Backbone atoms as SQL, in Angstrom:
CREATE TABLE atoms (id INTEGER PRIMARY KEY, chain TEXT, resi INTEGER, resn TEXT, atom TEXT, x REAL, y REAL, z REAL);
INSERT INTO atoms VALUES
  (1, 'A', 1, 'MET', 'N', 135.165, 166.566, 164.148),
  (2, 'A', 1, 'MET', 'CA', 134.171, 165.572, 163.636),
  (3, 'A', 1, 'MET', 'C', 134.648, 164.160, 164.110),
  (4, 'A', 2, 'LYS', 'N', 133.551, 163.393, 164.587),
  (5, 'A', 2, 'LYS', 'CA', 133.817, 162.111, 165.098),
  (6, 'A', 2, 'LYS', 'C', 134.139, 161.066, 163.858),
  (7, 'A', 3, 'ALA', 'N', 134.933, 160.207, 164.058),
  (8, 'A', 3, 'ALA', 'CA', 135.279, 159.201, 162.939),
  (9, 'A', 3, 'ALA', 'C', 134.298, 158.213, 162.947),
  (10, 'A', 4, 'TYR', 'N', 134.058, 157.535, 161.803),
  (11, 'A', 4, 'TYR', 'CA', 133.064, 156.448, 161.706),
  (12, 'A', 4, 'TYR', 'C', 133.580, 155.251, 162.514),
  (13, 'A', 5, 'HIS', 'N', 132.686, 154.718, 163.319),
  (14, 'A', 5, 'HIS', 'CA', 133.127, 153.542, 164.124),
  (15, 'A', 5, 'HIS', 'C', 132.513, 152.364, 163.659),
  (16, 'A', 6, 'GLU', 'N', 133.251, 151.406, 163.234),
  (17, 'A', 6, 'GLU', 'CA', 132.804, 150.061, 162.752),
  (18, 'A', 6, 'GLU', 'C', 132.420, 149.242, 163.941),
  (19, 'A', 7, 'PRO', 'N', 131.030, 148.771, 163.955),
  (20, 'A', 7, 'PRO', 'CA', 130.659, 147.909, 165.025),
  (21, 'A', 7, 'PRO', 'C', 131.421, 146.691, 165.241),
  (22, 'A', 8, 'SER', 'N', 131.766, 146.241, 166.463),
  (23, 'A', 8, 'SER', 'CA', 132.467, 145.071, 166.661),
  (24, 'A', 8, 'SER', 'C', 131.440, 143.875, 166.514),
  (25, 'A', 9, 'TYR', 'N', 132.178, 142.918, 166.693),
  (26, 'A', 9, 'TYR', 'CA', 131.351, 141.585, 166.819),
  (27, 'A', 9, 'TYR', 'C', 130.352, 141.549, 167.857),
  (28, 'A', 10, 'GLN', 'N', 130.885, 141.889, 169.038),
  (29, 'A', 10, 'GLN', 'CA', 130.011, 142.052, 170.259),
  (30, 'A', 10, 'GLN', 'C', 128.784, 142.865, 170.063),
  (31, 'A', 11, 'ASP', 'N', 129.009, 144.053, 169.520),
  (32, 'A', 11, 'ASP', 'CA', 127.979, 145.007, 169.158),
  (33, 'A', 11, 'ASP', 'C', 126.884, 144.476, 168.305),
  (34, 'A', 12, 'ARG', 'N', 127.353, 143.744, 167.322),
  (35, 'A', 12, 'ARG', 'CA', 126.414, 143.118, 166.172),
  (36, 'A', 12, 'ARG', 'C', 125.668, 141.991, 166.890),
  (37, 'A', 13, 'MET', 'N', 126.240, 141.230, 167.735),
  (38, 'A', 13, 'MET', 'CA', 125.583, 140.112, 168.488),
  (39, 'A', 13, 'MET', 'C', 124.502, 140.635, 169.469),
  (40, 'A', 14, 'GLN', 'N', 124.861, 141.800, 170.089),
  (41, 'A', 14, 'GLN', 'CA', 124.019, 142.348, 170.972),
  (42, 'A', 14, 'GLN', 'C', 122.699, 142.973, 170.367),
  (43, 'A', 15, 'ARG', 'N', 123.027, 143.566, 169.129),
  (44, 'A', 15, 'ARG', 'CA', 121.913, 144.136, 168.451),
  (45, 'A', 15, 'ARG', 'C', 120.918, 143.123, 167.841),
  (46, 'A', 16, 'ALA', 'N', 121.545, 141.969, 167.438),
  (47, 'A', 16, 'ALA', 'CA', 120.840, 140.768, 166.876),
  (48, 'A', 16, 'ALA', 'C', 119.858, 140.250, 168.048),
  (49, 'A', 17, 'ALA', 'N', 120.476, 140.058, 169.223),
  (50, 'A', 17, 'ALA', 'CA', 119.707, 139.561, 170.386),
  (51, 'A', 17, 'ALA', 'C', 118.685, 140.497, 170.764),
  (52, 'A', 18, 'GLU', 'N', 118.852, 141.880, 170.685),
  (53, 'A', 18, 'GLU', 'CA', 117.816, 142.883, 171.007),
  (54, 'A', 18, 'GLU', 'C', 116.818, 142.671, 169.976),
  (55, 'A', 19, 'ALA', 'N', 117.021, 142.557, 168.835),
  (56, 'A', 19, 'ALA', 'CA', 116.076, 142.477, 167.699),
  (57, 'A', 19, 'ALA', 'C', 115.143, 141.264, 167.936),
  (58, 'A', 20, 'LYS', 'N', 115.856, 140.162, 168.283),
  (59, 'A', 20, 'LYS', 'CA', 115.192, 138.824, 168.420),
  (60, 'A', 20, 'LYS', 'C', 114.172, 138.954, 169.661),
  (61, 'A', 21, 'GLN', 'N', 114.659, 139.661, 170.739),
  (62, 'A', 21, 'GLN', 'CA', 113.931, 139.717, 171.902),
  (63, 'A', 21, 'GLN', 'C', 112.567, 140.656, 171.662),
  (64, 'A', 22, 'LYS', 'N', 112.944, 141.821, 170.861),
  (65, 'A', 22, 'LYS', 'CA', 111.741, 142.631, 170.522),
  (66, 'A', 22, 'LYS', 'C', 110.762, 141.946, 169.649),
  (67, 'A', 23, 'ALA', 'N', 111.130, 141.080, 168.657),
  (68, 'A', 23, 'ALA', 'CA', 110.197, 140.324, 167.861),
  (69, 'A', 23, 'ALA', 'C', 109.337, 139.328, 168.812),
  (70, 'A', 24, 'LEU', 'N', 110.057, 138.584, 169.624),
  (71, 'A', 24, 'LEU', 'CA', 109.513, 137.748, 170.541),
  (72, 'A', 24, 'LEU', 'C', 108.445, 138.461, 171.455),
  (73, 'A', 25, 'ASP', 'N', 108.896, 139.613, 171.983),
  (74, 'A', 25, 'ASP', 'CA', 107.832, 140.326, 172.815),
  (75, 'A', 25, 'ASP', 'C', 106.588, 140.760, 172.004),
  (76, 'A', 26, 'ALA', 'N', 106.731, 141.187, 170.792),
  (77, 'A', 26, 'ALA', 'CA', 105.732, 141.556, 169.959),
  (78, 'A', 26, 'ALA', 'C', 104.670, 140.391, 169.653),
  (79, 'A', 27, 'LEU', 'N', 105.393, 139.323, 169.448),
  (80, 'A', 27, 'LEU', 'CA', 104.648, 137.925, 169.149),
  (81, 'A', 27, 'LEU', 'C', 103.843, 137.571, 170.513),
  (82, 'A', 28, 'LYS', 'N', 104.498, 137.717, 171.713),
  (83, 'A', 28, 'LYS', 'CA', 103.773, 137.331, 172.883),
  (84, 'A', 28, 'LYS', 'C', 102.631, 138.419, 173.208),
  (85, 'A', 29, 'ALA', 'N', 102.786, 139.669, 172.776),
  (86, 'A', 29, 'ALA', 'CA', 101.725, 140.661, 173.043),
  (87, 'A', 29, 'ALA', 'C', 100.470, 140.481, 172.147),
  (88, 'A', 30, 'ARG', 'N', 100.510, 139.732, 171.229),
  (89, 'A', 30, 'ARG', 'CA', 99.322, 139.481, 170.350),
  (90, 'A', 30, 'ARG', 'C', 98.269, 138.856, 171.239),
  (91, 'A', 31, 'PRO', 'N', 97.043, 139.292, 170.884),
  (92, 'A', 31, 'PRO', 'CA', 95.927, 138.578, 171.653),
  (93, 'A', 31, 'PRO', 'C', 95.695, 137.175, 171.228),
  (94, 'A', 32, 'PRO', 'N', 95.158, 136.336, 172.027),
  (95, 'A', 32, 'PRO', 'CA', 94.954, 134.921, 171.588),
  (96, 'A', 32, 'PRO', 'C', 93.878, 134.899, 170.475),
  (97, 'A', 33, 'ALA', 'N', 93.927, 133.912, 169.622),
  (98, 'A', 33, 'ALA', 'CA', 93.030, 133.800, 168.455),
  (99, 'A', 33, 'ALA', 'C', 91.662, 133.534, 169.014),
  (100, 'A', 34, 'ASP', 'N', 90.626, 134.064, 168.347),
  (101, 'A', 34, 'ASP', 'CA', 89.247, 133.907, 168.685),
  (102, 'A', 34, 'ASP', 'C', 88.750, 132.588, 167.935),
  (103, 'A', 35, 'GLU', 'N', 88.341, 131.615, 168.729),
  (104, 'A', 35, 'GLU', 'CA', 87.954, 130.316, 168.164),
  (105, 'A', 35, 'GLU', 'C', 86.806, 130.455, 167.199),
  (106, 'A', 36, 'ALA', 'N', 85.942, 131.468, 167.551),
  (107, 'A', 36, 'ALA', 'CA', 84.681, 131.545, 166.679),
  (108, 'A', 36, 'ALA', 'C', 85.020, 132.227, 165.317),
  (109, 'A', 37, 'ALA', 'N', 85.975, 133.095, 165.398),
  (110, 'A', 37, 'ALA', 'CA', 86.583, 133.653, 164.176),
  (111, 'A', 37, 'ALA', 'C', 87.199, 132.694, 163.298),
  (112, 'A', 38, 'LEU', 'N', 88.157, 131.868, 163.977),
  (113, 'A', 38, 'LEU', 'CA', 88.799, 130.939, 163.220),
  (114, 'A', 38, 'LEU', 'C', 87.842, 129.786, 162.685),
  (115, 'A', 39, 'ALA', 'N', 86.865, 129.484, 163.318),
  (116, 'A', 39, 'ALA', 'CA', 85.813, 128.569, 162.836),
  (117, 'A', 39, 'ALA', 'C', 85.179, 129.111, 161.578),
  (118, 'A', 40, 'ALA', 'N', 84.865, 130.265, 161.673),
  (119, 'A', 40, 'ALA', 'CA', 84.132, 131.057, 160.525),
  (120, 'A', 40, 'ALA', 'C', 85.090, 131.039, 159.457),
  (121, 'A', 41, 'ARG', 'N', 86.313, 131.380, 159.658),
  (122, 'A', 41, 'ARG', 'CA', 87.236, 131.536, 158.545),
  (123, 'A', 41, 'ARG', 'C', 87.562, 130.210, 157.796),
  (124, 'A', 42, 'ARG', 'N', 87.501, 129.054, 158.743),
  (125, 'A', 42, 'ARG', 'CA', 87.738, 127.730, 158.146),
  (126, 'A', 42, 'ARG', 'C', 86.513, 127.328, 157.382),
  (127, 'A', 43, 'ASP', 'N', 85.241, 127.731, 157.788),
  (128, 'A', 43, 'ASP', 'CA', 84.090, 127.274, 157.052),
  (129, 'A', 43, 'ASP', 'C', 83.893, 128.051, 155.751),
  (130, 'A', 44, 'ALA', 'N', 84.345, 129.391, 155.770),
  (131, 'A', 44, 'ALA', 'CA', 84.387, 130.135, 154.567),
  (132, 'A', 44, 'ALA', 'C', 85.407, 129.532, 153.621),
  (133, 'A', 45, 'ALA', 'N', 86.484, 129.086, 154.013),
  (134, 'A', 45, 'ALA', 'CA', 87.627, 128.332, 153.155),
  (135, 'A', 45, 'ALA', 'C', 87.011, 127.232, 152.621),
  (136, 'A', 46, 'LEU', 'N', 86.285, 126.372, 153.285),
  (137, 'A', 46, 'LEU', 'CA', 85.773, 125.027, 152.860),
  (138, 'A', 46, 'LEU', 'C', 84.662, 125.361, 151.822),
  (139, 'A', 47, 'ALA', 'N', 83.887, 126.340, 152.014),
  (140, 'A', 47, 'ALA', 'CA', 82.782, 126.798, 151.172),
  (141, 'A', 47, 'ALA', 'C', 83.461, 127.240, 149.741),
  (142, 'A', 48, 'ARG', 'N', 84.485, 128.042, 149.840),
  (143, 'A', 48, 'ARG', 'CA', 85.239, 128.563, 148.681),
  (144, 'A', 48, 'ARG', 'C', 85.738, 127.316, 147.873),
  (145, 'A', 49, 'GLU', 'N', 86.332, 126.303, 148.574),
  (146, 'A', 49, 'GLU', 'CA', 87.017, 125.198, 147.911),
  (147, 'A', 49, 'GLU', 'C', 85.893, 124.288, 147.232),
  (148, 'A', 50, 'ALA', 'N', 84.706, 124.197, 147.973),
  (149, 'A', 50, 'ALA', 'CA', 83.633, 123.471, 147.424),
  (150, 'A', 50, 'ALA', 'C', 83.135, 124.177, 146.055),
  (151, 'A', 51, 'ASP', 'N', 82.971, 125.362, 146.126),
  (152, 'A', 51, 'ASP', 'CA', 82.571, 126.213, 144.955),
  (153, 'A', 51, 'ASP', 'C', 83.557, 126.039, 143.775),
  (154, 'A', 52, 'ARG', 'N', 84.796, 126.115, 144.135),
  (155, 'A', 52, 'ARG', 'CA', 85.832, 125.871, 143.052),
  (156, 'A', 52, 'ARG', 'C', 85.795, 124.549, 142.500),
  (157, 'A', 53, 'ALA', 'N', 85.590, 123.571, 143.376),
  (158, 'A', 53, 'ALA', 'CA', 85.506, 122.106, 142.801),
  (159, 'A', 53, 'ALA', 'C', 84.278, 121.942, 141.869),
  (160, 'A', 54, 'SER', 'N', 83.154, 122.526, 142.307),
  (161, 'A', 54, 'SER', 'CA', 82.056, 122.471, 141.451),
  (162, 'A', 54, 'SER', 'C', 82.188, 123.136, 140.100),
  (163, 'A', 55, 'ARG', 'N', 82.873, 124.197, 140.103),
  (164, 'A', 55, 'ARG', 'CA', 83.029, 124.963, 138.955),
  (165, 'A', 55, 'ARG', 'C', 84.069, 124.272, 138.063),
  (166, 'A', 56, 'ARG', 'N', 85.181, 123.711, 138.631),
  (167, 'A', 56, 'ARG', 'CA', 86.086, 122.795, 137.901),
  (168, 'A', 56, 'ARG', 'C', 85.421, 121.768, 137.239),
  (169, 'A', 57, 'ALA', 'N', 84.448, 121.036, 137.968),
  (170, 'A', 57, 'ALA', 'CA', 83.757, 119.959, 137.394),
  (171, 'A', 57, 'ALA', 'C', 82.839, 120.321, 136.348),
  (172, 'A', 58, 'GLU', 'N', 82.150, 121.474, 136.270),
  (173, 'A', 58, 'GLU', 'CA', 81.278, 122.033, 135.324),
  (174, 'A', 58, 'GLU', 'C', 82.130, 122.328, 134.071),
  (175, 'A', 59, 'ARG', 'N', 83.294, 122.981, 134.255),
  (176, 'A', 59, 'ARG', 'CA', 84.232, 123.175, 133.103),
  (177, 'A', 59, 'ARG', 'C', 84.611, 122.080, 132.492),
  (178, 'A', 60, 'GLN', 'N', 85.149, 120.978, 133.253),
  (179, 'A', 60, 'GLN', 'CA', 85.522, 119.698, 132.703),
  (180, 'A', 60, 'GLN', 'C', 84.402, 118.982, 131.973),
  (181, 'A', 61, 'ALA', 'N', 83.243, 119.082, 132.344),
  (182, 'A', 61, 'ALA', 'CA', 82.060, 118.441, 131.777),
  (183, 'A', 61, 'ALA', 'C', 81.884, 119.040, 130.381),
  (184, 'A', 62, 'ALA', 'N', 81.956, 120.375, 130.379),
  (185, 'A', 62, 'ALA', 'CA', 81.585, 121.295, 129.185),
  (186, 'A', 62, 'ALA', 'C', 82.814, 120.988, 128.009),
  (187, 'A', 63, 'LYS', 'N', 84.020, 120.791, 128.618),
  (188, 'A', 63, 'LYS', 'CA', 85.186, 120.497, 127.835),
  (189, 'A', 63, 'LYS', 'C', 84.975, 119.054, 127.207),
  (190, 'A', 64, 'ASP', 'N', 84.465, 118.119, 128.004),
  (191, 'A', 64, 'ASP', 'CA', 84.336, 116.694, 127.519),
  (192, 'A', 64, 'ASP', 'C', 83.278, 116.647, 126.560),
  (193, 'A', 65, 'GLN', 'N', 82.255, 117.441, 126.743),
  (194, 'A', 65, 'GLN', 'CA', 81.070, 117.418, 125.818),
  (195, 'A', 65, 'GLN', 'C', 81.433, 118.102, 124.487),
  (196, 'A', 66, 'ALA', 'N', 82.340, 119.137, 124.573),
  (197, 'A', 66, 'ALA', 'CA', 82.781, 119.930, 123.356),
  (198, 'A', 66, 'ALA', 'C', 83.743, 118.850, 122.592),
  (199, 'A', 67, 'ALA', 'N', 84.532, 118.146, 123.197),
  (200, 'A', 67, 'ALA', 'CA', 85.405, 117.207, 122.620),
  (201, 'A', 67, 'ALA', 'C', 84.592, 116.105, 121.953),
  (202, 'A', 68, 'SER', 'N', 83.569, 115.529, 122.520),
  (203, 'A', 68, 'SER', 'CA', 82.794, 114.503, 121.875),
  (204, 'A', 68, 'SER', 'C', 82.134, 115.133, 120.779),
  (205, 'A', 69, 'GLU', 'N', 81.521, 116.213, 120.768),
  (206, 'A', 69, 'GLU', 'CA', 80.899, 116.850, 119.638),
  (207, 'A', 69, 'GLU', 'C', 81.840, 117.150, 118.506),
  (208, 'A', 70, 'GLN', 'N', 82.991, 117.498, 118.756),
  (209, 'A', 70, 'GLN', 'CA', 84.048, 117.832, 117.735),
  (210, 'A', 70, 'GLN', 'C', 84.450, 116.476, 117.124),
  (211, 'A', 71, 'ALA', 'N', 84.619, 115.357, 118.034),
  (212, 'A', 71, 'ALA', 'CA', 84.924, 114.059, 117.455),
  (213, 'A', 71, 'ALA', 'C', 83.783, 113.662, 116.465),
  (214, 'A', 72, 'ALA', 'N', 82.593, 113.754, 116.899),
  (215, 'A', 72, 'ALA', 'CA', 81.582, 113.300, 115.967),
  (216, 'A', 72, 'ALA', 'C', 81.516, 114.139, 114.656),
  (217, 'A', 73, 'ARG', 'N', 81.824, 115.580, 114.763),
  (218, 'A', 73, 'ARG', 'CA', 82.021, 116.238, 113.481),
  (219, 'A', 73, 'ARG', 'C', 83.080, 115.831, 112.633),
  (220, 'A', 74, 'ASP', 'N', 84.181, 115.467, 113.248),
  (221, 'A', 74, 'ASP', 'CA', 85.399, 115.015, 112.547),
  (222, 'A', 74, 'ASP', 'C', 85.077, 113.750, 111.847),
  (223, 'A', 75, 'ALA', 'N', 84.408, 112.832, 112.458),
  (224, 'A', 75, 'ALA', 'CA', 84.042, 111.646, 112.027),
  (225, 'A', 75, 'ALA', 'C', 83.202, 111.692, 110.809),
  (226, 'A', 76, 'ALA', 'N', 82.098, 112.566, 110.908),
  (227, 'A', 76, 'ALA', 'CA', 81.215, 112.864, 109.812),
  (228, 'A', 76, 'ALA', 'C', 81.915, 113.494, 108.618),
  (229, 'A', 77, 'ALA', 'N', 82.828, 114.262, 108.873),
  (230, 'A', 77, 'ALA', 'CA', 83.619, 115.009, 107.732),
  (231, 'A', 77, 'ALA', 'C', 84.438, 113.954, 107.110),
  (232, 'A', 78, 'ALA', 'N', 85.195, 113.171, 107.857),
  (233, 'A', 78, 'ALA', 'CA', 85.947, 112.179, 107.347),
  (234, 'A', 78, 'ALA', 'C', 85.232, 111.195, 106.464),
  (235, 'A', 79, 'GLU', 'N', 84.033, 110.815, 106.885),
  (236, 'A', 79, 'GLU', 'CA', 83.139, 109.870, 106.119),
  (237, 'A', 79, 'GLU', 'C', 82.721, 110.520, 104.842),
  (238, 'A', 80, 'ALA', 'N', 82.430, 111.851, 104.929),
  (239, 'A', 80, 'ALA', 'CA', 81.874, 112.414, 103.681),
  (240, 'A', 80, 'ALA', 'C', 83.117, 112.694, 102.698),
  (241, 'A', 81, 'SER', 'N', 84.221, 112.873, 103.236),
  (242, 'A', 81, 'SER', 'CA', 85.319, 113.171, 102.206),
  (243, 'A', 81, 'SER', 'C', 86.200, 111.980, 102.017),
  (244, 'A', 82, 'ALA', 'N', 85.781, 110.775, 102.394),
  (245, 'A', 82, 'ALA', 'CA', 86.558, 109.480, 102.195),
  (246, 'A', 82, 'ALA', 'C', 86.710, 109.111, 100.726),
  (247, 'A', 83, 'GLY', 'N', 85.862, 109.556, 99.861),
  (248, 'A', 83, 'GLY', 'CA', 85.978, 109.247, 98.497),
  (249, 'A', 83, 'GLY', 'C', 85.084, 107.985, 98.093),
  (250, 'A', 84, 'PRO', 'N', 85.169, 107.554, 96.934),
  (251, 'A', 84, 'PRO', 'CA', 84.440, 106.502, 96.580),
  (252, 'A', 84, 'PRO', 'C', 84.670, 105.247, 97.241),
  (253, 'A', 85, 'THR', 'N', 83.643, 104.362, 97.578),
  (254, 'A', 85, 'THR', 'CA', 83.879, 103.122, 98.167),
  (255, 'A', 85, 'THR', 'C', 84.373, 102.009, 97.159),
  (256, 'A', 86, 'GLU', 'N', 84.683, 100.958, 97.634),
  (257, 'A', 86, 'GLU', 'CA', 85.196, 99.865, 96.751),
  (258, 'A', 86, 'GLU', 'C', 84.161, 99.558, 95.777),
  (259, 'A', 87, 'GLU', 'N', 82.857, 99.416, 96.095),
  (260, 'A', 87, 'GLU', 'CA', 81.709, 99.096, 95.177),
  (261, 'A', 87, 'GLU', 'C', 81.580, 100.167, 94.179),
  (262, 'A', 88, 'GLU', 'N', 81.664, 101.404, 94.499),
  (263, 'A', 88, 'GLU', 'CA', 81.491, 102.392, 93.696),
  (264, 'A', 88, 'GLU', 'C', 82.624, 102.473, 92.613),
  (265, 'A', 89, 'ARG', 'N', 83.868, 102.159, 92.996),
  (266, 'A', 89, 'ARG', 'CA', 84.943, 102.169, 92.001),
  (267, 'A', 89, 'ARG', 'C', 84.737, 100.928, 91.066),
  (268, 'A', 90, 'LYS', 'N', 84.230, 99.777, 91.684),
  (269, 'A', 90, 'LYS', 'CA', 84.079, 98.664, 90.624),
  (270, 'A', 90, 'LYS', 'C', 82.917, 98.965, 89.682),
  (271, 'A', 91, 'ALA', 'N', 81.896, 99.629, 90.154),
  (272, 'A', 91, 'ALA', 'CA', 80.853, 99.904, 89.226),
  (273, 'A', 91, 'ALA', 'C', 81.266, 100.950, 88.203),
  (274, 'A', 92, 'ALA', 'N', 82.083, 101.953, 88.530),
  (275, 'A', 92, 'ALA', 'CA', 82.812, 102.987, 87.562),
  (276, 'A', 92, 'ALA', 'C', 83.585, 102.195, 86.551),
  (277, 'A', 93, 'ARG', 'N', 84.385, 101.331, 87.078),
  (278, 'A', 93, 'ARG', 'CA', 85.203, 100.516, 86.125),
  (279, 'A', 93, 'ARG', 'C', 84.449, 99.621, 85.091),
  (280, 'A', 94, 'ASP', 'N', 83.451, 98.991, 85.656),
  (281, 'A', 94, 'ASP', 'CA', 82.460, 98.164, 84.797),
  (282, 'A', 94, 'ASP', 'C', 81.758, 99.046, 83.924),
  (283, 'A', 95, 'ALA', 'N', 81.406, 100.285, 84.148),
  (284, 'A', 95, 'ALA', 'CA', 80.733, 101.162, 83.248),
  (285, 'A', 95, 'ALA', 'C', 81.655, 101.626, 82.179),
  (286, 'A', 96, 'ARG', 'N', 82.971, 101.892, 82.408),
  (287, 'A', 96, 'ARG', 'CA', 83.944, 102.218, 81.371),
  (288, 'A', 96, 'ARG', 'C', 84.147, 101.061, 80.526),
  (289, 'A', 97, 'TYR', 'N', 84.205, 99.838, 81.054),
  (290, 'A', 97, 'TYR', 'CA', 84.403, 98.690, 80.179),
  (291, 'A', 97, 'TYR', 'C', 83.267, 98.441, 79.254),
  (292, 'A', 98, 'ALA', 'N', 82.123, 98.690, 79.754),
  (293, 'A', 98, 'ALA', 'CA', 80.880, 98.429, 79.018),
  (294, 'A', 98, 'ALA', 'C', 80.877, 99.533, 77.944),
  (295, 'A', 99, 'ALA', 'N', 81.190, 100.818, 78.151),
  (296, 'A', 99, 'ALA', 'CA', 81.239, 101.792, 77.258),
  (297, 'A', 99, 'ALA', 'C', 82.326, 101.447, 75.970),
  (298, 'A', 100, 'ARG', 'N', 83.410, 101.105, 76.516),
  (299, 'A', 100, 'ARG', 'CA', 84.412, 100.533, 75.450),
  (300, 'A', 100, 'ARG', 'C', 83.843, 99.460, 74.618),
  (301, 'A', 101, 'GLN', 'N', 83.207, 98.522, 75.261),
  (302, 'A', 101, 'GLN', 'CA', 82.729, 97.353, 74.513),
  (303, 'A', 101, 'GLN', 'C', 81.668, 97.874, 73.508),
  (304, 'A', 102, 'SER', 'N', 80.714, 98.744, 73.848),
  (305, 'A', 102, 'SER', 'CA', 79.676, 99.145, 73.116),
  (306, 'A', 102, 'SER', 'C', 80.171, 100.054, 71.935),
  (307, 'A', 103, 'ARG', 'N', 81.407, 100.465, 71.875),
  (308, 'A', 103, 'ARG', 'CA', 81.862, 101.303, 70.846),
  (309, 'A', 103, 'ARG', 'C', 82.348, 100.540, 69.835),
  (310, 'A', 104, 'ARG', 'N', 82.780, 99.350, 70.074),
  (311, 'A', 104, 'ARG', 'CA', 83.196, 98.366, 69.002),
  (312, 'A', 104, 'ARG', 'C', 82.208, 97.849, 68.038);
């Protein structure tokens, strides 16, 4: 049985060079890019980006409208639950005072 042979530095360098050359040959063998296909791909990408931007703007507008509606509801709720105003408290105090005075 043949013993395992550890590859030497020269063997590893040669295999790396061969692999690099094989990759380079494969890259050179590719057909050139078709300009019409590239232009169509570019146009499709621009259309997708424009569509995404419009959807993003619609979502932001809806979010802004919902936020303004929520702020209006919060303001109305705060106004309704604010309690008696200064004039109402004074009127209630005066009524209590008048009731005490009328009991005497």
